[in-house]
C-alpha positions in Angstrom: -1.6 2.7 -2.4 -3.8 -0.4 -0.4 -2.0 -2.2 2.5 -3.6 -4.9 4.6 -7.4 -4.5 4.8 -9.2 -4.7 8.1 -12.7 -5.8 7.9 -15.3 -6.3 10.7 -18.6 -7.9 11.2 -20.1 -5.0 13.1 -22.4 -4.4 10.1 -24.3 -7.6 11.0 -24.8 -6.3 14.5 -25.7 -2.8 13.3 -28.4 -4.2 11.0 -29.8 -6.4 13.8 -29.9 -3.5 16.3 -31.8 -1.2 13.8 -34.4 -3.9 13.1 -34.7 -4.7 16.9 -35.1 -1.0 17.8 -37.9 -0.6 15.2 -39.6 -3.7 16.6 -39.7 -2.2 20.1 -41.3 1.0 18.8 -43.9 -0.8 16.8 -44.5 -4.3 18.3 -47.6 -4.9 16.1 -45.8 -4.6 12.8 -45.2 -7.8 10.8 -41.7 -9.0 9.9 -41.7 -7.6 6.4 -42.5 -4.1 7.6 -39.7 -4.4 10.2 -37.2 -5.3 7.4 -38.4 -2.4 5.2 -37.8 0.0 8.1 -34.4 -1.5 8.7 -33.4 -1.1 5.1 -34.7 2.5 5.1 -32.4 3.3 8.0 -29.4 1.9 6.1 -29.6 4.2 3.0 -26.5 6.0 1.8 -23.3 4.9 3.5 -24.9 4.1 6.9 -24.2 0.4 6.6 -20.5 1.2 6.0 -20.3 3.7 8.9 -21.2 0.9 11.3 -17.6 -0.4 10.9 -15.7 2.4 9.2 -16.6 5.4 11.4 -13.9 7.7 9.9 -15.6 7.6 6.4 -18.3 10.0 7.8 -15.7 12.9 7.6 -13.2 11.6 5.0 -12.9 14.0 2.1 -13.4 11.7 -0.9 -16.3 9.9 0.8 -18.2 13.0 1.8 -17.6 14.9 -1.5 -18.9 12.0 -3.5 -21.9 11.5 -1.1 -23.0 15.1 -1.9 -23.4 13.9 -5.5 -25.3 10.8 -4.3 -22.4 8.6 -5.0 -22.2 6.1 -2.2 -19.5 3.6 -1.2 -21.2 0.8 -3.1 -21.1 3.0 -6.3 -17.4 2.2 -6.5 -17.0 -0.9 -4.4 -20.2 -2.8 -5.3 -23.0 -3.9 -2.9 -20.5 -6.0 -1.0 -23.2 -7.9 0.9 -21.1 -10.9 1.7 -18.3 -8.6 3.0 -20.8 -6.7 5.2 -22.2 -9.9 6.7 -19.0 -12.0 7.0 -18.6 -12.8 10.7 -15.3 -14.6 9.9 -13.7 -11.4 8.7 -12.4 -13.0 5.5 -14.6 -11.6 2.7 -13.4 -8.5 0.8 -15.7 -5.9 -0.8 -16.8 -6.8 -4.3 -14.4 -4.3 -5.9 -11.1 -3.1 -4.6 -8.5 -0.9 -6.3 -4.8 -1.2 -5.9 -2.6 1.9 -6.2 -1.9 1.3 -9.9 -5.7 1.1 -10.6 -6.7 4.3 -8.9 -6.3 6.8 -11.8 -8.0 4.5 -14.3 -10.9 4.0 -11.9 -11.4 7.7 -11.3 -11.0 8.5 -15.0 -14.1 6.4 -15.9 -16.1 8.3 -18.5 -19.1 8.4 -16.2 -17.0 10.0 -13.5 -14.0 12.2 -14.2 -13.8 11.9 -17.9 -10.5 13.1 -19.4 -10.6 15.5 -22.3 -9.3 14.9 -25.9 -7.8 11.5 -26.5 -6.4 11.2 -23.0 -7.3 8.1 -21.0 -6.4 9.5 -17.6 -7.8 12.6 -15.9 -4.9 15.1 -15.7 -4.0 18.7 -14.7 -5.7 20.2 -17.7 -9.0 18.5 -16.9 -9.3 20.2 -13.4 -11.5 23.3 -13.1 -8.4 25.5 -12.4 -5.4 23.9 -14.1 -3.1 26.8 -13.2 -3.9 26.3 -9.5 -3.2 22.6 -9.8 0.2 23.2 -11.4 1.1 25.6 -8.5 -0.1 23.1 -6.0 2.1 20.4 -7.7 5.2 22.7 -7.7 4.7 23.4 -4.0 4.3 19.8 -2.9 6.6 17.9 -5.3 8.9 15.7 -3.3 7.1 16.6 0.0 4.7 14.6 2.2 1.1 15.7 2.3 -0.9 15.7 5.6 -2.5 12.5 4.4 0.9 10.7 4.6 1.4 10.6 0.8 4.5 12.0 -0.9 3.7 13.9 -4.1 5.9 12.7 -7.1 5.8 13.0 -10.8 3.8 9.8 -10.8 1.3 10.6 -8.0 -2.2 9.1 -8.2 -5.5 10.9 -7.4 -5.5 9.8 -3.7 -2.0 11.2 -3.1 -3.5 14.7 -3.2 -7.2 14.1 -2.5 -8.4 12.8 0.8 -7.1 9.9 3.0 -9.2 7.2 1.3 -7.5 4.2 2.8 -8.9 1.7 5.2 -5.6 -0.1 5.9 -5.2 1.7 9.2 -7.0 0.2 12.2 -9.9 2.5 13.1 -9.2 3.4 16.7 -11.4 6.4 17.0 -8.7 8.8 15.9 -9.2 11.0 12.9 -8.0 10.0 9.4 -5.4 12.9 9.5 -4.1 11.7 12.9 -3.9 8.1 11.6 -2.2 9.2 8.4 0.3 11.3 10.3 2.0 8.1 11.6 3.1 7.1 8.1 6.7 8.0 7.1 7.8 8.6 3.5 11.2 6.9 3.4 11.9 8.3 -0.1 11.7 12.1 -0.6 11.2 11.9 -4.4 14.3 13.9 -5.1 17.5 12.2 -4.0 19.0 9.4 -1.8 19.6 11.6 1.2 19.5 9.4 4.4 20.1 6.2 2.5 23.2 3.9 2.7 24.5 2.4 -0.6 26.6 -0.7 -0.9 27.3 -0.1 -4.6 26.6 3.6 -5.6 26.8 2.6 -9.3 23.6 0.6 -8.9 21.4 3.5 -7.6 20.2 6.8 -9.0 17.1 9.0 -8.9 15.4 9.9 -12.2 12.0 11.7 -12.6 11.1 11.2 -8.9 11.9 7.5 -8.9 14.7 5.3 -7.5 16.2 3.5 -10.4 18.3 0.4 -9.7 20.4 -1.8 -12.0 23.0 -4.4 -11.0 26.6 -3.2 -11.2 28.4 -3.8 -14.6 30.4 -6.7 -13.1 27.1 -8.3 -12.1 27.6 -7.6 -8.4 24.6 -7.1 -6.1 23.7 -3.8 -4.6 21.8 -2.7 -1.5 20.2 0.5 -0.5 19.3 0.8 3.2 17.7 3.3 5.6 19.7 4.9 8.4 17.2 4.3 11.2 16.4 0.8 12.5 12.8 -0.3 12.7 11.2 -3.0 14.7 7.5 -3.7 14.0 5.9 -1.8 11.2 3.6 -1.7 8.2 5.4 -1.1 4.9 4.3 -0.4 1.3 6.6 -0.2 -1.7 5.3 0.8 -5.2 7.6 -0.5 -8.0 7.9 -1.4 -11.6 10.3 -3.9 -13.1 12.0 -4.3 -16.4 11.9 -8.1 -16.7 13.7 -10.3 -16.0 14.5 -8.5 -12.8 16.2 -9.9 -9.6 15.4 -7.5 -6.8 13.9 -7.4 -3.4 12.9 -5.5 -0.2 14.9 -5.9 2.9 12.8 -5.9 6.1 15.3 -6.0 9.0 18.8 -5.7 7.8 21.4 -5.3 10.6 25.2 -4.6 10.9 25.7 -8.3 11.6 23.7 -9.7 8.7 20.6 -9.2 6.6 17.1 -10.0 7.7 14.3 -11.4 5.5 13.8 -10.1 2.0 10.6 -9.9 -0.1 11.5 -11.0 -3.6 10.8 -9.1 -6.8 11.4 -11.6 -9.6 11.1 -15.3 -10.1 12.8 -18.3 -8.6 13.2 -21.5 -10.8 13.7 -24.2 -8.2 11.4 -24.2 -6.3 9.1 -22.2 -8.6 8.2 -19.0 -6.7 7.3 -15.5 -7.9 7.2 -11.9 -6.7 6.0 -11.6 -3.2 7.9 -14.6 -1.9 10.2 -14.2 1.2 13.8 -15.2 1.1 15.9 -15.6 4.3 19.6 -15.6 3.8 21.1 -18.9 5.0 17.8 -20.6 4.9 16.4 -20.0 1.4 12.7 -19.4 0.6 10.6 -19.4 3.7 7.4 -18.3 1.9 6.8 -19.1 -1.7 4.2 -17.2 -3.8 3.1 -19.7 -6.4 0.8 -17.2 -8.3 2.8 -15.5 -11.0 -0.4 -13.7 -12.2 -0.4 -11.3 -9.2 2.3 -9.1 -10.6 1.7 -6.7 -13.5 4.9 -7.0 -15.6 4.0 -4.0 -17.7 2.9 -1.6 -14.9 3.2 -0.4 -11.4 2.8 -2.8 -8.5 2.5 -2.4 -4.7 4.0 -4.8 -2.2 2.7 -4.4 1.4 3.9 -6.1 4.5 3.2 -6.3 8.2 6.3 -7.0 10.2 5.6 -7.8 13.8 7.8 -9.9 16.1 8.8 -13.1 14.3 5.7 -12.8 12.0 5.7 -11.4 8.5 2.6 -11.0 6.3 2.8 -10.0 2.7 0.3 -8.7 0.1 1.0 -8.0 -3.6 -1.4 -5.6 -5.4 -3.9 -6.0 -2.5 -3.9 -9.8 -2.7 -2.5 -11.7 0.3 0.5 -13.8 -0.5 0.8 -15.4 2.9 2.1 -15.3 6.5 5.3 -16.8 7.9 7.0 -17.0 11.2 10.8 -17.2 11.3 13.9 -16.4 13.4 15.0 -13.0 12.3 16.4 -9.8 13.9 14.0 -8.0 16.2 14.8 -4.8 14.4 16.8 -3.6 11.5 17.0 -1.3 8.4 14.5 -1.3 5.6 16.0 -1.4 2.1 16.1 -2.4 -1.5 18.2 -5.0 -3.2 19.2 -5.4 -6.9 21.2 -8.1 -8.6 21.7 -9.7 -12.0 18.8 -11.6 -13.4 18.8 -15.3 -14.5 21.8 -16.0 -16.8 23.2 -12.6 -16.0 20.5 -10.5 -17.6 20.5 -6.9 -16.4 16.9 -6.2 -15.4 15.9 -2.8 -13.9 13.9 -1.8 -10.9 12.1 1.5 -10.4 10.5 2.5 -7.1 8.4 5.6 -6.8 7.1 5.3 -3.2 8.3 3.7 0.0 6.1 4.4 3.1 6.3 2.9 6.6 4.1 3.1 9.7 6.0 2.1 12.8 4.1 -0.2 15.2 6.7 0.8 17.7 9.3 3.6 18.1 12.3 3.4 15.6 15.8 3.1 17.1 18.3 6.0 16.7 20.8 5.4 13.9 24.1 4.8 15.7 26.1 3.4 12.8 28.6 5.4 10.7 27.0 6.9 7.7 29.3 5.1 5.2 27.7 5.2 1.8 30.2 2.8 0.3 29.5 0.0 2.7 26.4 -2.0 3.6 25.9 -5.0 5.9 23.3 -6.6 3.7 24.6 -9.1 1.1 22.9 -10.9 -1.7 
């Protein structure tokens, strides 16, 4: 799963300092020799460690480095990213959550056996140990902040290979510990349902369909959250009309990230709808969503500012009048012309940017404040 990506220009400074230090030690060397010495200093992952200090101890990075597989082996040279002082250039190659298994299962890396396309239990050195591990952790949250489900990807179990958390000097485990798995992978314990007939859990996934009478349904957390980072991994059976509530309250719903398409104005998954106002952010790129596979919507909700990504591509930023805090939730409704699309969600994780409020409302699973 990739949330917002934080990039920095420290690599530029790091390269300059290495070259300058060599110059002081050997003032008679010419410019080309200085550059060669600087390049030599930046072998391996050194150029990445200038900004991403935690990679020096992160499991996936260190285990691959032991086999001489460096960061650029997977992410490309990323020269422009490393030297971008405006902090806007991404690495050459990035992998959204739905791409992780496919990338790891490359025949030159972790090649699956037989006719399989994805590296599985049976391909590990000790398949029985892997099965025992899976039984132990199914539906539980790992130390890396990931919940193990029937559809977990490689990075749910291995490492904390995620640069979406600001690197503040704390360890990866400490940073990951702040993430909360809102869905336990087993049932809807802790959630409030406006229309129970719309919601169920199957094979470790939340499955939602509009009620038979085409009524809308909402599924909301108990706790209230103010500022946070959020990631939701979903799959739709199209046409689907669904969404993600960001700050729903007892007096009215907050903004909703849309899953589905709007006709007028034309807008697609990743847009933001504010009840009473309409669309306040329109995603005009319908190619960002994978209609046949899993997708991840990520959001940063802070004050009156909401920033959205879809499959690691930024949709946009908007400021709006909305509640200062509220419940996180899912929404399902009938599709265009009454079609009954389906939504499946396998992961909902949240990292508070402030302390969540205690839930003081009555736990009424037949009522919800959020409307369509």
